[in-house]
C-alpha positions as CSV (number, residue, x, y, z in Angstrom):
1,M,-303.5,70.7,-156.6
2,L,-302.0,67.5,-157.5
3,K,-303.5,66.7,-160.8
4,N,-300.6,67.9,-163.3
5,G,-299.0,65.0,-165.1
6,M,-301.4,62.3,-166.9
7,N,-304.7,61.6,-165.9
8,F,-306.4,58.2,-165.5
9,L,-309.7,57.6,-166.8
10,M,-311.2,55.0,-164.6
11,I,-314.8,55.3,-165.7
12,P,-316.6,52.4,-167.2
13,G,-316.4,53.7,-170.6
14,P,-314.8,55.4,-173.1
15,T,-311.7,53.6,-171.5
16,T,-307.9,54.8,-172.2
17,L,-306.8,55.1,-175.9
18,P,-303.2,53.3,-176.3
19,A,-300.9,55.3,-178.1
20,E,-300.6,52.7,-180.6
21,V,-304.5,53.2,-181.3
22,L,-304.2,56.8,-181.7
23,R,-301.2,56.6,-184.1
24,A,-303.2,54.5,-185.8
25,M,-306.0,56.6,-186.7
26,H,-303.6,59.4,-187.9
27,R,-303.5,58.9,-191.6
28,P,-305.5,60.6,-194.9
29,A,-308.5,58.9,-196.0
30,I,-307.6,56.4,-198.7
31,D,-309.5,54.4,-201.7
32,I,-312.7,52.4,-200.1
33,Y,-312.6,50.3,-203.1
34,D,-309.6,48.8,-203.0
35,G,-305.9,48.3,-201.0
36,P,-304.9,48.4,-197.4
37,I,-308.7,49.5,-196.5
38,V,-310.2,46.3,-197.5
39,Q,-307.1,44.3,-196.3
40,T,-307.6,45.9,-192.7
41,S,-311.4,45.3,-192.8
42,A,-311.3,41.6,-193.8
43,S,-308.8,41.1,-191.0
44,C,-310.8,42.7,-188.3
45,H,-313.7,40.6,-189.5
46,D,-311.9,37.4,-189.0
47,D,-310.4,38.9,-186.2
48,L,-313.5,39.5,-184.2
49,K,-314.5,36.0,-184.5
50,Q,-311.6,35.5,-182.0
51,I,-312.4,37.8,-179.8
52,F,-315.7,36.4,-179.4
53,R,-314.7,32.6,-179.7
54,T,-316.9,31.7,-182.3
55,R,-316.3,29.3,-185.3
56,S,-319.7,28.9,-186.7
57,G,-320.9,32.7,-186.4
58,H,-320.7,35.6,-188.6
59,V,-319.5,39.3,-186.9
60,Y,-321.0,42.6,-188.6
61,I,-319.5,45.9,-187.6
62,Y,-322.0,48.8,-187.3
63,V,-321.0,52.4,-187.6
64,S,-322.9,53.1,-184.2
65,N,-322.3,52.4,-180.7
66,G,-323.9,49.9,-178.4
67,H,-327.1,50.9,-178.6
68,G,-327.2,50.9,-182.5
69,A,-326.0,47.1,-182.1
70,W,-328.9,46.3,-180.1
71,D,-331.3,47.5,-182.5
72,A,-329.5,45.6,-185.1
73,A,-329.6,42.4,-183.4
74,I,-333.6,42.9,-182.2
75,G,-334.2,43.8,-185.9
76,N,-332.6,40.8,-188.0
77,T,-333.9,38.2,-185.5
78,L,-337.4,39.3,-184.0
79,S,-340.6,40.6,-186.2
80,R,-342.8,43.1,-184.7
81,G,-345.3,41.9,-181.8
82,D,-342.8,39.3,-180.6
83,K,-342.3,38.4,-177.2
84,V,-338.7,38.8,-175.4
85,V,-337.7,38.0,-171.7
86,V,-335.3,40.6,-170.2
87,L,-333.2,39.4,-167.5
88,D,-332.9,42.1,-165.0
89,A,-329.9,42.7,-162.8
90,G,-329.1,46.2,-163.5
91,H,-329.6,48.9,-166.3
92,F,-328.3,47.9,-169.3
93,A,-330.7,45.2,-169.8
94,R,-333.5,46.9,-169.0
95,E,-332.2,49.6,-172.0
96,W,-332.2,47.0,-174.3
97,G,-335.7,45.8,-173.5
98,L,-336.6,49.6,-174.1
99,A,-335.0,49.6,-177.6
100,A,-337.2,46.4,-178.2
101,T,-340.1,48.0,-177.0
102,G,-339.7,50.9,-179.2
103,M,-339.3,48.5,-182.4
104,G,-342.8,47.2,-181.6
105,I,-341.7,44.0,-179.6
106,E,-343.1,42.5,-176.1
107,V,-340.7,43.2,-173.5
108,E,-341.5,41.1,-170.1
109,V,-338.9,41.9,-167.6
110,L,-338.0,39.0,-165.1
111,P,-337.3,41.0,-162.1
112,G,-334.1,40.7,-160.6
113,S,-332.2,43.0,-157.9
114,W,-329.1,45.6,-158.6
115,R,-326.9,43.6,-155.9
116,A,-327.3,40.3,-157.1
117,A,-326.9,38.2,-160.8
118,T,-330.0,37.1,-162.3
119,D,-331.1,33.8,-161.0
120,P,-331.3,30.9,-163.4
121,Q,-333.7,29.3,-161.4
122,A,-336.6,32.0,-162.1
123,L,-335.9,32.1,-165.7
124,R,-336.2,28.2,-165.4
125,A,-339.7,28.4,-164.1
126,R,-340.8,31.4,-166.6
127,L,-339.6,29.1,-169.5
128,S,-341.4,26.2,-168.2
129,A,-344.9,28.2,-168.0
130,D,-344.3,29.2,-171.4
131,R,-345.9,25.6,-173.1
132,D,-346.7,27.6,-176.2
133,S,-343.2,28.8,-176.9
134,T,-344.4,32.7,-176.9
135,I,-340.9,34.0,-175.6
136,K,-338.7,34.3,-178.9
137,A,-335.4,35.8,-177.2
138,I,-333.9,36.2,-173.7
139,L,-331.9,39.3,-173.2
140,V,-329.0,39.5,-170.6
141,A,-326.0,41.5,-169.9
142,Q,-323.1,39.5,-168.9
143,V,-321.4,42.9,-167.2
144,D,-323.7,45.7,-166.0
145,T,-321.7,48.3,-165.5
146,A,-324.6,50.3,-163.6
147,S,-324.6,47.5,-161.0
148,G,-320.8,45.7,-161.2
149,V,-322.5,42.4,-161.5
150,V,-321.6,39.5,-163.9
151,N,-324.2,37.3,-165.2
152,D,-323.5,33.3,-165.4
153,I,-324.3,32.9,-169.2
154,P,-323.4,29.1,-169.1
155,A,-326.0,28.6,-166.4
156,I,-328.4,30.5,-168.5
157,R,-327.7,28.2,-171.4
158,R,-328.3,25.5,-169.2
159,V,-331.8,26.3,-168.2
160,L,-332.7,26.9,-172.0
161,D,-331.4,23.8,-172.6
162,E,-333.0,21.6,-170.1
163,T,-336.6,23.3,-170.3
164,G,-336.0,22.4,-174.2
165,H,-337.2,26.0,-175.0
166,E,-336.1,27.5,-177.9
167,A,-336.0,31.3,-177.4
168,L,-332.6,32.8,-178.8
169,L,-329.9,33.6,-176.0
170,M,-328.8,37.4,-176.7
171,V,-326.2,38.4,-174.8
172,D,-324.7,42.1,-174.3
173,V,-320.7,41.6,-174.1
174,V,-320.4,45.3,-174.5
175,A,-318.5,45.9,-171.0
176,S,-317.4,42.2,-170.8
177,L,-315.7,41.5,-174.4
178,A,-311.8,41.3,-174.2
179,C,-312.2,42.0,-170.4
180,I,-313.3,38.3,-169.1
181,P,-314.1,35.1,-170.8
182,F,-316.7,35.4,-173.2
183,E,-317.0,31.5,-175.5
184,M,-319.9,32.2,-177.7
185,E,-319.8,28.8,-179.6
186,D,-319.1,26.8,-176.3
187,W,-321.8,28.5,-174.2
188,R,-324.3,28.5,-177.6
189,V,-325.1,32.0,-177.5
190,D,-327.1,32.7,-180.7
191,V,-326.4,36.6,-180.6
192,A,-323.7,38.9,-178.8
193,V,-323.8,42.3,-179.1
194,G,-320.6,44.4,-178.6
195,A,-318.9,47.8,-178.6
196,A,-315.5,49.1,-179.5
197,Q,-314.9,51.8,-176.7
198,K,-314.3,49.7,-173.8
199,G,-312.2,46.5,-173.4
200,L,-311.3,46.7,-177.0
201,M,-309.6,50.2,-176.4
202,T,-310.7,52.2,-179.7
203,P,-312.6,55.2,-179.9
204,A,-316.5,55.0,-179.9
205,G,-318.4,54.4,-182.6
206,L,-318.0,50.9,-183.9
207,G,-320.7,48.2,-182.8
208,F,-320.7,44.5,-183.4
209,V,-323.1,41.7,-183.8
210,A,-322.2,38.2,-183.5
211,A,-324.6,35.9,-184.4
212,G,-324.8,32.3,-184.9
213,P,-326.4,29.6,-186.9
214,K,-329.8,29.7,-185.0
215,A,-329.9,33.6,-185.4
216,H,-329.5,33.9,-188.9
217,A,-332.7,31.3,-189.7
218,A,-334.4,33.5,-187.5
219,A,-332.9,36.7,-189.8
220,K,-335.1,34.9,-193.0
221,R,-338.2,35.2,-191.0
222,A,-337.8,38.6,-189.0
223,N,-339.3,41.5,-190.5
224,L,-337.6,44.4,-188.4
225,K,-334.7,44.9,-190.3
226,T,-334.2,48.0,-192.4
227,R,-331.4,48.1,-195.3
228,Y,-328.7,49.4,-193.6
229,T,-329.0,46.6,-190.6
230,S,-329.9,44.0,-192.6
231,W,-327.6,40.8,-192.3
232,E,-328.0,40.0,-195.6
233,G,-327.2,43.3,-197.3
234,R,-324.1,43.4,-195.2
235,R,-322.4,40.0,-196.8
236,G,-322.3,41.3,-200.6
237,E,-319.1,40.7,-202.3
238,A,-317.9,44.5,-202.1
239,D,-316.5,45.7,-198.7
240,Y,-318.1,48.5,-198.3
241,L,-321.3,47.0,-198.0
242,K,-320.5,45.3,-194.9
243,Y,-320.8,49.3,-193.6
244,G,-324.2,49.5,-195.6
245,G,-321.9,52.4,-197.3
246,T,-318.6,54.0,-197.0
247,P,-316.3,52.4,-194.2
248,P,-315.1,53.9,-191.0
249,E,-311.5,54.0,-192.4
250,Q,-310.2,55.9,-189.4
251,L,-311.9,53.7,-187.0
252,L,-311.0,50.4,-188.6
253,F,-307.3,51.5,-188.4
254,A,-307.6,52.2,-184.7
255,L,-309.6,48.9,-184.1
256,R,-306.8,47.0,-186.2
257,A,-303.9,48.3,-183.6
258,A,-306.2,47.6,-180.7
259,L,-307.0,43.7,-182.0
260,D,-303.2,43.4,-182.8
261,M,-302.5,44.3,-179.0
262,I,-304.9,41.8,-177.8
263,L,-303.7,39.0,-179.7
264,E,-299.6,39.8,-179.3
265,E,-301.0,39.8,-175.2
266,G,-302.9,36.4,-175.6
267,L,-307.0,36.8,-175.0
268,E,-306.4,34.5,-172.2
269,Q,-303.8,36.6,-170.5
270,V,-306.0,39.7,-171.0
271,W,-308.6,37.8,-169.3
272,R,-306.1,36.9,-166.4
273,R,-304.9,40.7,-166.6
274,H,-308.1,41.9,-165.8
275,A,-309.0,39.2,-162.9
276,I,-306.1,40.2,-161.2
277,L,-306.7,43.7,-161.3
278,G,-310.2,43.6,-160.3
279,Q,-309.2,41.5,-157.2
280,A,-307.0,43.8,-156.3
281,L,-309.4,46.5,-156.6
282,R,-311.9,44.7,-154.4
283,A,-309.6,43.4,-152.0
284,A,-308.8,46.9,-151.2
285,L,-312.5,47.8,-151.0
286,S,-313.3,44.9,-149.0
287,A,-311.2,46.0,-146.7
288,W,-312.0,49.1,-146.0
289,A,-315.5,48.3,-146.2
290,T,-314.9,46.3,-142.4
291,A,-315.3,49.6,-140.6
292,G,-316.1,52.3,-143.0
293,D,-318.7,54.4,-145.3
294,V,-318.2,52.1,-148.3
295,E,-319.8,49.0,-149.4
296,L,-319.6,46.6,-152.2
297,N,-322.6,46.7,-154.6
298,I,-322.8,43.1,-155.5
299,L,-323.1,41.0,-152.2
300,E,-321.9,37.8,-153.4
301,P,-317.9,38.1,-154.4
302,S,-318.3,35.4,-157.2
303,Q,-320.8,37.9,-159.1
304,R,-318.6,40.5,-158.9
305,S,-317.1,41.6,-162.3
306,D,-313.8,41.8,-163.2
307,A,-314.3,45.0,-165.9
308,V,-316.0,47.3,-163.5
309,T,-316.6,47.5,-159.8
310,V,-319.4,49.1,-157.4
311,F,-319.4,50.5,-154.6
312,L,-321.8,52.3,-152.3
313,V,-320.9,55.6,-150.2
314,R,-323.2,55.3,-147.3
315,D,-322.8,59.1,-146.0
316,G,-324.2,60.7,-149.1
317,R,-320.8,61.7,-150.2
318,A,-319.9,60.1,-153.3
319,R,-320.4,63.2,-155.8
320,Q,-318.1,65.1,-153.2
321,L,-315.7,62.3,-153.1
322,R,-315.5,62.0,-157.0
323,E,-314.8,65.6,-157.8
324,L,-312.4,65.7,-155.0
325,I,-309.7,62.9,-156.6
326,A,-310.7,64.1,-160.2
327,Q,-309.6,68.1,-159.4
328,S,-307.0,67.3,-156.8
329,C,-305.4,63.8,-157.9
330,G,-306.2,63.8,-161.8
331,V,-308.2,60.3,-161.3
332,N,-311.9,60.1,-163.1
333,V,-314.3,57.4,-161.8
334,G,-318.1,57.1,-162.5
335,L,-320.8,58.4,-160.5
336,T,-323.6,55.4,-160.0
337,I,-326.4,55.4,-162.2
338,G,-330.2,54.2,-162.7
339,D,-331.9,52.9,-159.3
340,I,-328.6,53.7,-157.1
341,A,-327.8,56.9,-158.9
342,G,-326.0,59.2,-156.8
343,N,-325.1,56.9,-154.1
344,G,-322.1,55.4,-154.7
345,L,-319.2,55.3,-157.5
346,R,-317.9,53.3,-160.6
347,I,-314.6,52.0,-161.4
348,G,-313.9,51.0,-164.6
349,H,-311.1,48.5,-164.9
350,M,-311.1,47.3,-168.4
351,G,-308.9,47.4,-171.6
352,H,-305.6,49.7,-171.5
353,V,-305.2,49.5,-167.5
354,N,-302.5,47.9,-165.4
355,A,-301.4,47.4,-161.6
356,P,-299.9,51.2,-161.4
357,M,-303.6,52.6,-162.6
358,I,-305.3,50.5,-160.1
359,L,-303.1,51.1,-157.4
360,G,-302.7,55.1,-158.0
361,T,-306.6,54.7,-158.4
362,L,-307.1,53.3,-154.9
363,A,-304.4,55.2,-153.2
364,C,-306.2,58.4,-154.2
365,L,-309.7,57.3,-153.0
366,Q,-308.2,56.3,-149.6
367,A,-306.6,60.0,-149.5
368,G,-309.9,61.3,-150.6
369,F,-311.8,59.1,-147.6
370,T,-308.7,60.7,-145.4
371,A,-309.4,64.4,-146.5
372,L,-313.3,64.3,-146.6
373,G,-312.7,62.7,-142.8
374,M,-314.8,59.6,-144.1
375,R,-314.2,56.2,-142.0
376,F,-312.6,53.1,-143.7
377,G,-311.1,50.2,-142.5
378,P,-307.6,49.4,-142.3
379,G,-305.0,47.8,-144.7
380,G,-307.1,48.2,-148.1
381,L,-304.0,49.2,-150.1
382,D,-301.9,46.0,-148.2
383,A,-304.7,44.1,-149.3
384,A,-304.4,45.4,-153.1
385,A,-300.7,45.0,-153.2
386,Q,-300.6,41.7,-151.9
387,V,-303.0,40.3,-154.5
388,I,-300.6,41.9,-157.3
389,G,-297.5,40.6,-155.9
390,D,-298.6,37.0,-155.0
391,A,-299.8,37.4,-159.1
392,I,-296.3,38.4,-159.9
393,K,-294.7,35.9,-157.6
394,R,-296.2,33.2,-159.7
């Protein structure tokens, strides 16, 4: 009814593609052995190191989504029969564990909650009990888009240091890279796995693995790598070898445009923008939840992500609400998945997102509550506008 005009894609990925990124792809195929594609490839690798915040690490680009990058991270660092511990706080660390299981890794899931971040003290107890150092890696998602949680990666690193455990720290940053602070070098993360289609504002199809010195040392012993995934094979002199074959030219041109936009804005400012918009969205939902049918999924405010927000709909009308605002207002949000499938909605606020998109999405949600006769507390839109106004005033 009111959806004519630009639709808002507010799902947790893929995210809105900037016009600059779309234009960058609109060019013919070119020579892969020399000239612009080689220069573009080199600059993307160099600038991705800035995005991952690593100086001593190396970034590998795979023609894949994040799941393919998971496989590459596992295959280059582990061997069949090795044990890893997955820190459970949602859907995607578990999924990474399933990928490892399929490759012959022994996977132990450290139980957690879909409503809270992983508990570093539970990890401390598990590592302290591992006197024979059978655990070779810890797998954790910094942000889980199914639960809306952000895990405390520095705290997890401290547990490894304080217990003296030598397990690799492997972090999924698919939903956090270029959205919230991530400091691979300073936090001493050994492997970080990302993808192009969220904070990096690029079409799905590129996966990234950033590997530090300890991960490269482990790669010398690992026996699960294939010729395609092998880091060693991707460090040859010929540029196309970085991709295991023909480089994904148009995706690299898109990535280059996206990186230019991020670096022009400034990575810290990108983080700040996401923080303000996430705070505004949560302020509205918190106000609505005071007397209504909605509730933020993550209970502790400090554990709520600035990249995706998940809220529960108590009366079972999440799907109806989602369909109503999509069909009537042109705002697309995601349904909850995994253990809370269908019980709420997921709002992605990452990448090419700004204040009008957040405020518009919130206004359409409130309109949907009204149309469906749902209960909600007062002042949600005012609370969101106050957050944004305070940020502008500074």
